[in-house]
BABAVEX-601152 format. One line per field, with one value per residue (C-alpha): x, z, y; residue in one letter; residue number from 1. Coordinates in steps of 0.05 Angstrom, whole numbers, always signed. Example, Ala and Ser with C-alpha at 12.3 -4.5 7.8 and 13.67 -1.06 7.14 Angstrom:
<pts>
X: +246/+273
Z: +156/+143
Y: -90/-21
residuo: A/S
num: 1/2
</pts>
This chain:
<pts>
X: +1357/+1330/+1399/+1421/+1360/+1373/+1446/+1429/+1378/+1428/+1481/+1431/+1414/+1486/+1498/+1439/+1462/+1532/+1505/+1458/+1504/+1463/+1483/+1448/+1427/+1395/+1351/+1323/+1268/+1220/+1144/+1120/+1187/+1211/+1244/+1298/+1311/+1374/+1379/+1441/+1422/+1492/+1493/+1553/+1594/+1556/+1489/+1430/+1371/+1308/+1261/+1266/+1221/+1209/+1185/+1168/+1169/+1177/+1110/+1105/+1077/+1119/+1097/+1128/+1151/+1195/+1199/+1259/+1249/+1235/+1237/+1290/+1323/+1281/+1214/+1204/+1140/+1123/+1071/+1053/+1016/+960/+935/+965/+1034/+1024/+1005/+1066/+1122/+1161/+1222/+1279/+1319/+1374/+1438/+1438/+1373/+1327/+1254/+1226/+1167/+1136/+1099/+1131/+1089/+1105/+1073/+1130/+1178/+1203/+1247/+1248/+1281/+1301/+1314/+1345/+1337/+1386/+1379/+1433/+1468/+1441/+1395/+1421/+1384/+1390/+1361/+1340/+1320/+1274/+1266/+1215/+1225/+1168/+1196/+1163/+1100/+1100/+1137/+1111/+1146/+1115/+1131/+1132/+1063/+1037/+1032/+1046/+1103/+1101/+1160/+1183/+1187/+1189/+1226/+1257/+1331/+1358/+1297/+1296/+1266/+1236/+1216/+1187/+1194/+1143/+1151/+1093/+1104/+1165/+1184/+1233/+1226/+1264/+1321/+1304/+1355/+1360/+1409/+1422/+1431/+1451/+1480/+1550/+1544/+1499/+1513/+1478/+1445/+1410/+1407/+1367/+1298/+1245/+1183/+1116/+1076/+1077/+1073/+1101/+1175/+1194/+1257/+1254/+1303/+1320/+1357/+1368/+1392/+1379/+1435/+1434/+1474/+1415/+1372/+1345/+1380/+1340/+1326/+1317/+1288/+1308/+1277/+1303/+1306/+1344/+1402/+1368/+1323/+1330/+1310/+1243/+1254/+1217/+1248/+1233/+1268/+1283/+1263/+1287/+1249/+1229/+1160/+1147/+1101/+1062/+1049/+1010/+993/+995/+991/+922/+863/+793/+769/+812/+804/+816/+876/+914/+979/+988/+1048/+1033/+1077/+1081/+1115/+1138/+1160/+1203/+1225/+1291/+1324/+1293/+1226/+1204/+1143/+1094/+1045/+983/+917/+852/+804/+730/+717/+792/+848/+898/+955/+1025/+1046/+1117/+1162/+1211/+1269/+1282/+1347/+1325/+1318/+1262/+1221/+1225/+1188/+1171/+1141/+1097/+1072/+1004/+966/+893/+847/+771/+777/+810/+743/+728/+797/+834/+907/+950/+1019/+1049/+1113/+1145/+1206/+1253/+1246/+1172/+1144/+1075/+1070/+1057/+1031/+986/+951/+897/+858/+797/+797/+738/+751/+709/+711/+674/+625/+651/+605/+599/+548/+521/+464/+408/+413/+406/+422/+482/+503/+514/+447/+396/+339/+290/+224/+254/+262/+331/+352/+413/+440/+488/+523/+544/+596/+605/+620/+580/+520/+504/+448/+440/+444/+437/+436/+466/+461/+513/+530/+456/+416/+364/+300/+242/+186/+137/+98/+162/+180/+238/+236/+288/+290/+353/+406/+362/+346/+292/+280/+216/+209/+277/+285/+348/+360/+381/+444/+504/+541/+508/+539/+512/+537/+530/+549/+561/+593/+663/+654/+623/+639/+624/+615/+647/+617/+571/+558/+500/+480/+406/+398/+341/+315/+332/+293/+296/+340/+294/+348/+347/+275/+241/+218/+266/+253/+290/+279/+269/+335/+372/+401/+393/+426/+379/+415/+380/+408/+382/+396/+407/+444/+478/+500/+508/+447/+423/+381/+328/+289/+217/+181/+107/+59/-12/+6/+56/+51/+119/+161/+230/+287/+343/+403/+456/+433/+437/+499/+508/+563/+550/+484/+474/+448/+449/+403/+422/+353/+340/+269/+263/+188/+131/+112/+179/+157/+129/+150/+212/+215/+282/+279/+335/+342/+392/+398/+343/+291/+264/+250/+178/+169/+210/+248/+204/+231/+183/+210/+173/+185/+227/+200/+183/+138/+66/+46/+30/-41/-90/-37/-67/-43/-65/-47/-28/+1/+37/+103/+91/+46/+37/+36/+8/-1/-58/-17/+19/+12/-18/+45/+80/+42/+15/+6/+58/+63/+31/+87/+142/+199/+220/+290/+294/+344/+350/+397/+420/+409/+333/+281/+278/+232/+217/+229/+197/+236/+222/+196/+221/+192/+152/+184/+153/+190/+259/+290/+336/+281/+230/+201/+219/+185/+214/+180/+195/+165/+158/+133/+74/+89/+165/+174/+231/+247/+245/+251/+273/+279/+265/+241/+221/+150/+96/+92/+126/+124/+150/+170/+208/+157/+142/+74/+20/+51/+20/+61/+59/+83/+104/+107/+136/+158/+225/+270/+330/+288/+261/+207/+131/+84/+84/+27/+21/-12/-34/-17/-11/+11/-31/-16/+7/-54/-99/-62/-70/-142/-151/-117/-163/-223/-202/-194/-267/-266/-340/-340/-290/-325/-390/-357/-325/-391/-425/-372/-378/-453/-448/-399/-447/-503/-458/-435/-506/-526/-464/-481/-552/-529/-475/-523/-572/-521/-474/-489/-486/-418/-390/-342/-293/-287/-219/-184/-129/-68/-29/+38/+52/+120/+172/+134/+146/+93/+83/+111/+175/+215/+190/+228/+302/+329/+392/+385/+320/+337/+346/+290/+249/+273/+207/+134/+95/+22/-20/-37/-105/-158/-177/-233/-302/-353/-387/-322/-307/-374/-360/-293/-324/-380/-338/-326/-255/-287/-347/-393/-452/-518/-532/-460/-467/-526/-530/-546/-481/-438/-406/-415/-340/-320/-279/-271/-220/-218/-148/-148/-100/-34/-15/+40/+70/+98/+30/+14/-44/-82/-79/-126/-104/-156/-166/-168/-214/-183/-230/-215/-263/-260/-297/-297/-241/-196/-186/-179/-161/-161/-158/-215
Z: +954/+942/+940/+887/+845/+850/+833/+772/+747/+755/+718/+663/+656/+652/+598/+558/+567/+542/+482/+459/+471/+532/+604/+669/+728/+796/+831/+902/+931/+988/+986/+981/+956/+886/+839/+793/+733/+693/+617/+573/+517/+495/+419/+376/+343/+294/+311/+354/+390/+350/+397/+467/+487/+557/+567/+629/+643/+568/+550/+475/+482/+506/+573/+556/+491/+481/+410/+395/+321/+287/+352/+387/+450/+512/+477/+467/+457/+518/+508/+567/+554/+603/+652/+712/+681/+661/+733/+765/+713/+680/+635/+639/+574/+596/+617/+661/+628/+677/+690/+757/+784/+844/+901/+892/+909/+913/+844/+815/+825/+759/+699/+660/+592/+562/+487/+452/+376/+341/+274/+242/+295/+323/+383/+454/+512/+587/+631/+701/+755/+805/+875/+919/+993/+1044/+1111/+1175/+1193/+1270/+1330/+1400/+1466/+1522/+1583/+1578/+1609/+1550/+1584/+1534/+1553/+1550/+1558/+1626/+1661/+1738/+1766/+1830/+1836/+1832/+1797/+1729/+1667/+1607/+1548/+1479/+1416/+1361/+1291/+1241/+1166/+1123/+1055/+1057/+1130/+1175/+1222/+1296/+1351/+1422/+1447/+1513/+1509/+1559/+1556/+1538/+1493/+1462/+1461/+1427/+1475/+1430/+1354/+1354/+1322/+1298/+1253/+1286/+1222/+1153/+1180/+1251/+1273/+1346/+1390/+1465/+1512/+1579/+1633/+1693/+1742/+1742/+1771/+1797/+1737/+1693/+1726/+1672/+1617/+1553/+1524/+1449/+1400/+1326/+1262/+1191/+1122/+1081/+1085/+1046/+1105/+1180/+1225/+1260/+1335/+1402/+1471/+1545/+1603/+1667/+1732/+1795/+1856/+1930/+1956/+2005/+2067/+2062/+2010/+2024/+1986/+2020/+2003/+1969/+1997/+1995/+1939/+1880/+1833/+1759/+1732/+1799/+1812/+1870/+1898/+1917/+1960/+1958/+2015/+2010/+2073/+2082/+2011/+2001/+1958/+1948/+1912/+1846/+1850/+1793/+1788/+1748/+1737/+1712/+1688/+1676/+1612/+1596/+1603/+1658/+1642/+1671/+1696/+1719/+1744/+1800/+1826/+1901/+1936/+2010/+2053/+2101/+2083/+2011/+1989/+1918/+1897/+1837/+1815/+1783/+1745/+1755/+1694/+1690/+1661/+1726/+1763/+1790/+1768/+1812/+1827/+1844/+1873/+1867/+1897/+1873/+1896/+1855/+1905/+1900/+1836/+1850/+1914/+1889/+1941/+1916/+1948/+1912/+1920/+1881/+1856/+1871/+1821/+1816/+1747/+1702/+1653/+1592/+1533/+1467/+1417/+1367/+1317/+1329/+1303/+1229/+1216/+1178/+1181/+1106/+1089/+1126/+1081/+1092/+1124/+1159/+1235/+1265/+1334/+1374/+1436/+1485/+1523/+1592/+1638/+1702/+1777/+1812/+1765/+1721/+1740/+1672/+1598/+1544/+1468/+1418/+1343/+1311/+1380/+1392/+1448/+1423/+1461/+1464/+1417/+1405/+1354/+1313/+1322/+1370/+1428/+1484/+1536/+1579/+1537/+1474/+1421/+1369/+1307/+1273/+1198/+1197/+1155/+1117/+1165/+1215/+1175/+1217/+1278/+1341/+1410/+1479/+1545/+1614/+1685/+1752/+1817/+1788/+1725/+1657/+1593/+1519/+1473/+1407/+1350/+1305/+1237/+1193/+1126/+1110/+1038/+1000/+930/+888/+897/+857/+879/+879/+851/+783/+759/+725/+660/+603/+540/+475/+403/+348/+325/+388/+434/+509/+565/+621/+687/+729/+799/+849/+920/+932/+972/+948/+898/+842/+803/+732/+695/+642/+610/+582/+542/+542/+516/+493/+435/+467/+533/+566/+504/+521/+502/+460/+501/+459/+483/+556/+598/+673/+724/+797/+819/+759/+689/+631/+571/+508/+481/+411/+394/+318/+311/+351/+375/+411/+464/+527/+591/+604/+662/+692/+728/+770/+804/+849/+888/+935/+883/+830/+838/+858/+832/+771/+761/+716/+662/+620/+552/+522/+459/+467/+438/+449/+511/+503/+518/+591/+611/+651/+670/+715/+750/+823/+887/+851/+899/+888/+878/+863/+827/+829/+766/+770/+713/+719/+695/+761/+794/+863/+891/+889/+949/+970/+930/+930/+996/+1035/+1072/+1020/+1032/+967/+944/+921/+871/+814/+777/+800/+873/+867/+883/+836/+826/+886/+863/+906/+922/+876/+911/+893/+825/+819/+786/+718/+712/+732/+664/+627/+581/+632/+613/+652/+652/+626/+648/+616/+645/+601/+617/+573/+549/+549/+525/+574/+601/+677/+695/+660/+698/+693/+741/+745/+773/+745/+808/+809/+852/+813/+862/+856/+807/+800/+829/+780/+718/+667/+651/+601/+625/+574/+597/+556/+571/+544/+546/+506/+444/+441/+466/+468/+442/+488/+532/+546/+610/+627/+697/+733/+800/+845/+856/+925/+932/+923/+977/+1026/+1006/+1021/+1089/+1109/+1085/+1130/+1189/+1180/+1145/+1127/+1103/+1047/+1029/+1019/+975/+930/+925/+903/+850/+823/+819/+780/+732/+720/+703/+655/+622/+611/+580/+535/+512/+493/+454/+418/+398/+368/+330/+300/+242/+249/+230/+225/+277/+272/+332/+363/+357/+402/+364/+387/+357/+353/+375/+321/+279/+271/+278/+226/+270/+293/+305/+366/+356/+344/+406/+427/+501/+541/+578/+513/+499/+435/+384/+355/+369/+325/+335/+298/+331/+365/+352/+406/+451/+442/+494/+483/+491/+554/+582/+560/+596/+660/+659/+636/+681/+695/+733/+770/+805/+848/+829/+896/+909/+878/+864/+829/+894/+924/+873/+903/+865/+877/+845/+781/+728/+672/+614/+596/+528/+519/+486/+428/+436/+386/+440/+461/+441/+391/+445/+493/+485/+518/+562/+578/+648/+684/+734/+793/+844/+902/+953/+1020/+1089/+1113/+1054/+981/+950/+879/+844/+776/+750
Y: +930/+1000/+1029/+979/+996/+1071/+1061/+1019/+1070/+1125/+1087/+1073/+1146/+1165/+1114/+1139/+1210/+1194/+1156/+1212/+1271/+1291/+1304/+1286/+1329/+1313/+1363/+1358/+1400/+1403/+1405/+1475/+1502/+1518/+1469/+1496/+1452/+1470/+1465/+1472/+1520/+1538/+1535/+1515/+1568/+1612/+1580/+1599/+1567/+1553/+1515/+1489/+1431/+1404/+1333/+1294/+1219/+1202/+1233/+1242/+1313/+1370/+1399/+1467/+1497/+1558/+1584/+1630/+1638/+1705/+1743/+1784/+1760/+1772/+1767/+1692/+1655/+1611/+1556/+1513/+1449/+1462/+1514/+1477/+1481/+1552/+1571/+1538/+1532/+1588/+1579/+1631/+1626/+1674/+1638/+1599/+1575/+1542/+1524/+1542/+1503/+1537/+1503/+1434/+1373/+1299/+1290/+1332/+1273/+1243/+1248/+1313/+1326/+1392/+1386/+1445/+1448/+1495/+1527/+1483/+1441/+1376/+1379/+1377/+1344/+1354/+1299/+1320/+1271/+1309/+1284/+1320/+1311/+1319/+1342/+1316/+1354/+1351/+1328/+1312/+1299/+1257/+1217/+1142/+1145/+1183/+1251/+1306/+1352/+1428/+1476/+1452/+1385/+1382/+1322/+1297/+1299/+1227/+1199/+1167/+1197/+1162/+1207/+1192/+1233/+1217/+1247/+1249/+1248/+1255/+1225/+1192/+1171/+1222/+1209/+1223/+1238/+1270/+1322/+1356/+1430/+1482/+1552/+1528/+1466/+1414/+1339/+1280/+1232/+1181/+1169/+1105/+1109/+1061/+1066/+1057/+1055/+1086/+1157/+1156/+1150/+1144/+1154/+1137/+1170/+1138/+1177/+1131/+1183/+1257/+1299/+1370/+1395/+1377/+1432/+1479/+1440/+1428/+1360/+1370/+1321/+1331/+1301/+1312/+1276/+1326/+1373/+1429/+1449/+1456/+1398/+1399/+1405/+1402/+1413/+1408/+1442/+1402/+1434/+1397/+1420/+1402/+1413/+1471/+1466/+1532/+1586/+1651/+1716/+1784/+1858/+1864/+1903/+1872/+1919/+1939/+1998/+1988/+2026/+2025/+1987/+1940/+1902/+1829/+1784/+1708/+1672/+1598/+1561/+1498/+1485/+1449/+1476/+1544/+1538/+1563/+1609/+1611/+1668/+1652/+1686/+1656/+1709/+1694/+1654/+1651/+1602/+1607/+1655/+1652/+1721/+1706/+1650/+1669/+1629/+1644/+1636/+1639/+1578/+1562/+1625/+1649/+1712/+1734/+1800/+1815/+1884/+1882/+1936/+1919/+1921/+1919/+1849/+1826/+1830/+1760/+1735/+1685/+1700/+1639/+1632/+1562/+1536/+1472/+1433/+1389/+1333/+1323/+1354/+1326/+1363/+1434/+1482/+1538/+1597/+1638/+1702/+1729/+1801/+1848/+1905/+1969/+2000/+2049/+2019/+1982/+1989/+1954/+1977/+1928/+1923/+1873/+1803/+1793/+1866/+1893/+1965/+1969/+1936/+1979/+2003/+2059/+2042/+1981/+1973/+1980/+1953/+1973/+1938/+1970/+1914/+1940/+1911/+1950/+1942/+1969/+1971/+2031/+2079/+2115/+2098/+2151/+2146/+2195/+2203/+2247/+2275/+2295/+2262/+2214/+2223/+2173/+2190/+2135/+2175/+2183/+2109/+2122/+2072/+2072/+2017/+2018/+1982/+1978/+2030/+2015/+2058/+2039/+2052/+2084/+2147/+2165/+2222/+2169/+2156/+2172/+2150/+2123/+2116/+2099/+2128/+2099/+2121/+2089/+2113/+2103/+2144/+2153/+2115/+2120/+2060/+2046/+2089/+2049/+2082/+2062/+2087/+2081/+2056/+2089/+2092/+2154/+2216/+2281/+2338/+2399/+2444/+2413/+2413/+2470/+2501/+2509/+2549/+2533/+2549/+2497/+2472/+2493/+2440/+2446/+2404/+2384/+2366/+2314/+2306/+2257/+2235/+2161/+2109/+2069/+2121/+2070/+2091/+2082/+2134/+2133/+2190/+2192/+2244/+2260/+2314/+2315/+2269/+2222/+2183/+2164/+2154/+2131/+2178/+2150/+2128/+2161/+2229/+2209/+2211/+2204/+2204/+2189/+2219/+2265/+2250/+2298/+2297/+2334/+2351/+2381/+2401/+2396/+2405/+2432/+2362/+2358/+2408/+2376/+2345/+2303/+2254/+2232/+2166/+2134/+2068/+2034/+1969/+1991/+2004/+2052/+2126/+2137/+2207/+2230/+2293/+2335/+2382/+2423/+2446/+2505/+2545/+2607/+2673/+2746/+2755/+2779/+2851/+2869/+2858/+2904/+2955/+3010/+3072/+3084/+3119/+3185/+3236/+3303/+3266/+3191/+3143/+3067/+3023/+2952/+2902/+2852/+2791/+2792/+2722/+2722/+2688/+2755/+2779/+2847/+2910/+2964/+2999/+2943/+2911/+2922/+2969/+3003/+3024/+3096/+3122/+3172/+3217/+3285/+3271/+3274/+3222/+3162/+3103/+3058/+2986/+2934/+2871/+2812/+2750/+2681/+2663/+2599/+2539/+2553/+2619/+2594/+2597/+2644/+2670/+2692/+2760/+2823/+2892/+2957/+3022/+3090/+3155/+3218/+3288/+3298/+3368/+3371/+3299/+3293/+3223/+3226/+3153/+3089/+3024/+2949/+2896/+2823/+2837/+2882/+2924/+2993/+3056/+3116/+3170/+3235/+3266/+3340/+3361/+3382/+3351/+3304/+3241/+3185/+3117/+3064/+2991/+2934/+2863/+2836/+2776/+2752/+2745/+2816/+2863/+2859/+2911/+2973/+2994/+3070/+3096/+3167/+3194/+3260/+3285/+3330/+3402/+3423/+3470/+3410/+3373/+3430/+3434/+3360/+3368/+3424/+3384/+3326/+3376/+3396/+3465/+3464/+3537/+3525/+3460/+3497/+3549/+3497/+3459/+3524/+3537/+3467/+3474/+3539/+3508/+3451/+3500/+3538/+3474/+3449/+3516/+3514/+3443/+3462/+3523/+3483/+3427/+3477/+3518/+3466/+3420/+3345/+3316/+3246/+3220/+3164/+3118/+3114/+3047/+3022/+3005/+2943/+2928/+2855/+2828/+2833/+2886/+2960/+3014/+3067/+3122/+3088/+3025/+2987/+2922/+2912/+2949/+2913/+2930/+2930/+2994/+3037/+3085/+3082/+3132/+3158/+3158/+3207/+3222/+3274/+3341/+3337/+3390/+3440/+3419/+3452/+3464/+3397/+3361/+3400/+3378/+3306/+3307/+3334/+3282/+3223/+3162/+3187/+3245/+3216/+3265/+3250/+3283/+3313/+3335/+3404/+3451/+3517/+3552/+3528/+3564/+3625/+3691/+3702/+3636/+3640/+3587/+3586/+3537/+3511/+3477/+3417/+3431/+3387/+3335/+3289/+3243/+3215/+3145/+3138/+3100/+3160/+3221/+3285/+3320/+3395/+3419/+3469/+3516/+3536/+3590/+3602/+3657/+3652/+3683/+3638/+3643/+3626/+3556/+3537/+3470/+3437/+3393
residuo: M/D/L/L/T/C/A/F/A/L/A/H/L/L/A/V/A/A/A/T/G/S/H/F/E/R/V/E/G/V/V/G/G/D/L/T/L/P/C/D/V/T/P/P/T/S/D/R/V/A/V/I/L/W/Y/R/D/N/H/P/D/A/M/Y/T/Y/D/A/R/N/T/S/L/G/Y/R/Q/H/T/P/R/D/Q/T/T/A/A/R/A/R/F/H/P/Q/P/P/A/R/M/V/I/S/G/A/T/L/H/D/D/G/R/Y/E/C/R/V/D/F/M/R/A/P/S/K/T/T/I/I/E/V/V/V/I/E/P/P/S/S/I/K/L/S/L/H/T/G/K/H/L/D/I/T/L/P/A/D/E/G/S/S/L/H/L/S/C/V/V/N/G/G/R/P/R/P/R/V/W/W/T/L/K/N/E/S/H/E/V/I/L/D/E/S/W/E/P/L/N/K/E/L/T/K/N/D/L/M/L/P/H/L/T/H/D/L/H/Q/D/R/L/V/C/H/A/S/N/T/N/I/S/L/P/L/T/A/S/V/T/L/L/L/N/M/A/P/R/L/V/R/I/T/G/L/P/P/T/L/L/A/G/D/R/Y/K/V/W/C/E/A/L/G/S/R/P/A/P/T/L/T/W/T/I/R/R/P/H/R/L/E/E/V/L/A/T/Q/E/L/A/Q/R/N/V/S/R/G/R/Q/E/L/K/I/S/W/S/D/H/G/A/T/L/S/C/S/A/A/S/P/A/L/P/S/R/I/V/T/N/T/T/V/F/D/V/N/F/A/P/R/L/H/L/T/L/G/R/M/L/K/A/E/A/I/Q/E/D/K/D/V/Y/F/R/C/S/V/T/A/N/P/K/V/Y/K/I/M/W/Y/H/N/D/E/L/V/K/P/D/R/S/A/G/V/L/V/S/D/D/H/L/V/L/Q/K/V/H/R/R/W/S/G/T/F/I/C/R/A/S/N/V/V/G/D/A/T/S/N/P/L/S/I/T/V/R/Y/A/P/L/C/S/S/S/T/T/G/V/Y/R/V/A/L/G/D/E/I/T/L/P/C/R/V/L/A/H/P/P/N/V/T/F/S/W/T/F/M/N/S/L/T/E/H/E/R/V/A/G/E/R/V/T/W/K/G/L/E/S/R/L/R/Y/L/P/E/K/T/Q/D/Y/G/T/L/H/C/W/A/S/N/A/V/G/N/Q/K/E/P/C/V/F/T/V/K/P/A/G/V/P/S/A/P/L/N/C/T/V/S/N/Q/T/W/E/S/V/E/V/T/C/G/D/L/P/S/V/Y/G/S/R/P/G/Q/G/H/S/G/V/T/G/G/A/G/G/G/H/G/P/V/L/L/P/T/P/S/A/P/A/E/L/Q/D/A/D/K/P/R/Y/L/V/T/V/H/E/R/L/S/K/A/V/T/H/N/F/S/G/D/V/G/M/F/V/V/S/G/L/T/P/G/I/D/Y/L/I/T/V/V/R/F/N/S/H/G/R/S/A/P/I/T/L/E/A/F/T/L/R/T/A/E/N/R/M/R/E/K/D/E/A/G/D/S/A/V/L/G/V/V/A/G/V/V/G/A/V/L/V/L/V/V/V/A/V/I/I/T/L/R/S/R/R/P/R/S/S/T/P/T/K/S/T/H/L/P/S/G/E/A/S/E/G/G/D/V/V/G/L/D/H/P/D/L/L/E/A/K/A/H/V/G/Q/P/A/P/Y/R/A/A/E/V/T/Q/A/L/L/S/Q/S/R/P/L/E/E/D/A/L/T/P/A/S/V/S/P/T/A/H/M/E/Y/L/P/C/E/G/S/D/S/I/S/P/T/V/R/P/H/P/R/L/Y/V/R/A/E/G/H/S/G/R/Q/E/S/F/L
num: 1/2/3/4/5/6/7/8/9/10/11/12/13/14/15/16/17/18/19/20/21/22/23/24/25/26/27/28/29/30/31/32/33/34/35/36/37/38/39/40/41/42/43/44/45/46/47/48/49/50/51/52/53/54/55/56/57/58/59/60/61/62/63/64/65/66/67/68/69/70/71/72/73/74/75/76/77/78/79/80/81/82/83/84/85/86/87/88/89/90/91/92/93/94/95/96/97/98/99/100/101/102/103/104/105/106/107/108/109/110/111/112/113/114/115/116/117/118/119/120/121/122/123/124/125/126/127/128/129/130/131/132/133/134/135/136/137/138/139/140/141/142/143/144/145/146/147/148/149/150/151/152/153/154/155/156/157/158/159/160/161/162/163/164/165/166/167/168/169/170/171/172/173/174/175/176/177/178/179/180/181/182/183/184/185/186/187/188/189/190/191/192/193/194/195/196/197/198/199/200/201/202/203/204/205/206/207/208/209/210/211/212/213/214/215/216/217/218/219/220/221/222/223/224/225/226/227/228/229/230/231/232/233/234/235/236/237/238/239/240/241/242/243/244/245/246/247/248/249/250/251/252/253/254/255/256/257/258/259/260/261/262/263/264/265/266/267/268/269/270/271/272/273/274/275/276/277/278/279/280/281/282/283/284/285/286/287/288/289/290/291/292/293/294/295/296/297/298/299/300/301/302/303/304/305/306/307/308/309/310/311/312/313/314/315/316/317/318/319/320/321/322/323/324/325/326/327/328/329/330/331/332/333/334/335/336/337/338/339/340/341/342/343/344/345/346/347/348/349/350/351/352/353/354/355/356/357/358/359/360/361/362/363/364/365/366/367/368/369/370/371/372/373/374/375/376/377/378/379/380/381/382/383/384/385/386/387/388/389/390/391/392/393/394/395/396/397/398/399/400/401/402/403/404/405/406/407/408/409/410/411/412/413/414/415/416/417/418/419/420/421/422/423/424/425/426/427/428/429/430/431/432/433/434/435/436/437/438/439/440/441/442/443/444/445/446/447/448/449/450/451/452/453/454/455/456/457/458/459/460/461/462/463/464/465/466/467/468/469/470/471/472/473/474/475/476/477/478/479/480/481/482/483/484/485/486/487/488/489/490/491/492/493/494/495/496/497/498/499/500/501/502/503/504/505/506/507/508/509/510/511/512/513/514/515/516/517/518/519/520/521/522/523/524/525/526/527/528/529/530/531/532/533/534/535/536/537/538/539/540/541/542/543/544/545/546/547/548/549/550/551/552/553/554/555/556/557/558/559/560/561/562/563/564/565/566/567/568/569/570/571/572/573/574/575/576/577/578/579/580/581/582/583/584/585/586/587/588/589/590/591/592/593/594/595/596/597/598/599/600/601/602/603/604/605/606/607/608/609/610/611/612/613/614/615/616/617/618/619/620/621/622/623/624/625/626/627/628/629/630/631/632/633/634/635/636/637/638/639/640/641/642/643/644/645/646/647/648/649/650/651/652/653/654/655/656/657/658/659/660/661/662/663/664/665/666/667/668/669/670/671/672/673/674/675/676/677/678/679/680/681/682/683/684/685/686/687/688/689/690/691/692/693/694/695/696/697/698/699/700/701/702/703/704/705/706/707/708/709/710/711/712/713/714/715/716/717/718/719/720/721/722/723/724/725/726/727/728/729/730/731/732/733/734/735/736/737/738/739/740/741/742/743/744/745/746/747/748/749/750/751/752/753/754/755/756/757/758/759/760/761/762/763/764/765/766/767/768/769/770/771/772/773/774/775/776/777/778/779/780/781/782/783/784/785/786/787/788/789/790/791/792/793/794/795/796/797/798/799/800/801/802/803/804/805/806/807/808/809/810/811/812/813/814/815/816/817/818/819/820/821/822/823
</pts>
């Protein structure tokens, strides 16, 4: 009845197609495959396709539309009706035109129409009847008792065999048949099948007498319901055997060593015909595994050999040798032996339960377990982190207990690879490496913070680098000063990539100077302490403060400025080794090494020092050098010469006002005199004391005479002249030098007047020449002492803040020799 209905429907479709100018196609497909639906899109002469519409099961709406108007060939407009159609159906307009539906299902059965509308000619329709076939899903073989069959089937020669083949699924219902297959041919045994229910189809095979020529032949069951796919098959191989009387295993020692090879023999006695030996092994916690099947040819006593390579996993395994005969398949004789295998430790390193290597956070506890399998047992387990031995340290939160390692409040330094190592009498072993990465919130990289100086209107880029894991971080910037508290910086000036953020900062007014905080956050949390950037105004540095000259010898002096921070350490000559250099092969200035500057000076505009040394009388420049710290040792000087030392501070914006210091070097005679004094020459010391006392008496007398004879006169106090940064003095140009090491061009000072006796006395009694009252007495002055007054020579190179002084030359003659010195 079904065939008549299908034939009638097909005839009806053909009639409709002939009446409408359409043609009919039939397409078959299998579930899961592709359906290819043809469509005739050939236009009449001098015409072309306009629109192609696909319909299904007489639905009024098109399931797929292809618009070919106003576009060039190959770039058509595809419009599926819904997403399901769009995901599975695709129309190919190029001849032969076709629609391909992927992943066919039973619901794709039905009637499809492809209507082609031309620009001028009448439409053309292709009717496609789609039939989707579902192949059978599974096939099972069993005995008539219901026992499921595997690859082989033992049986007695001469016995009967009743097999069942049950096929599940298939639409339409599949055809089921049996064949007998050997190496040379395949024959059909039975083609009768019957349905069991809606899904199952069965074919029973009955073999009344098994003959010897069926040994190792295959009985194959086939199931198919279409010619467009291969049949579903299942087979069983017949094994006809007789039972042996005895089976034994030989050739194995009591204890085996992993990695060695052993030859094992299996003997089967009394089998007719020769038995089939089956080697199987059942390892702990695993299914039985067939190692080999051997067919033996000997009668009475049959021997089979098997070569085994023993592995650590074979410890405790059971090796079996089974012999079966075709006569009595139920009488299988088996012999077994249990392996005792010695092997080096087998290690497997894992994290504790509920822990994941990629989700470990700082300050959390981490547990490791080293699973050990060994025979005999291990006597030592050690832990390593990045190839360094992990030692127990309870104070640091590192706990080691045999096969467990605990890290309490883990720190990010524990990121890396862990392994465990164990040893027994067989050998040593290393576990699998287990890498963890400790996740932590961002923290500031110390190399990025600091003080930056920038002028108003100038833009500066501040780099903020952080350390974090995971490295997917987000940044934000805030600004604060005495007027503003944590004001958020506009986002358009902030960029970041990876672990670095950059802020383009432009101070436009004085209130824009202050402190910028860079904050970062990741999946772990927010940065606790920000990266701090201090933005200060750029400008000419201030003049040096409290500069003094000390440690004056016959060839060197020391210059120290009081604004030197204490971080710079000891004074010159106390633990610092200087570097000497100079022109002409002579001695030059000793420059002490500059210690690391504090963070607030790590910017491009930090001030440096420029020191220039002049001979007071000749005006000649003897030394000119610069340094980062206000500590200098000027060596290579000429003994007994007066010097003027000019100190300024400079940076890229200019120079500060200069500070001029007065210095002199001792004469060599004075040095010899000092050496003899230290050696204890008391005679010369007495002579000098007497000379000095006489000089004091003469000076006092001269002062009294001068005060009585001269008229009172007005005096103008001396004022120190300080040149502010960026201004010029009256005598010369101080600012505007392009390079900090260039000397100043002019420095004119008026010619000083000669000293009078009162001024000489004042110079001798001033604080720069301190004398103790009881050091000298008139009686101690030697009658052979000579004193000469040397007035100061004028010099126009002296700074207005420096007053030249005269010098007194004293020569004393005693019993032990003559000494001379300048006062």
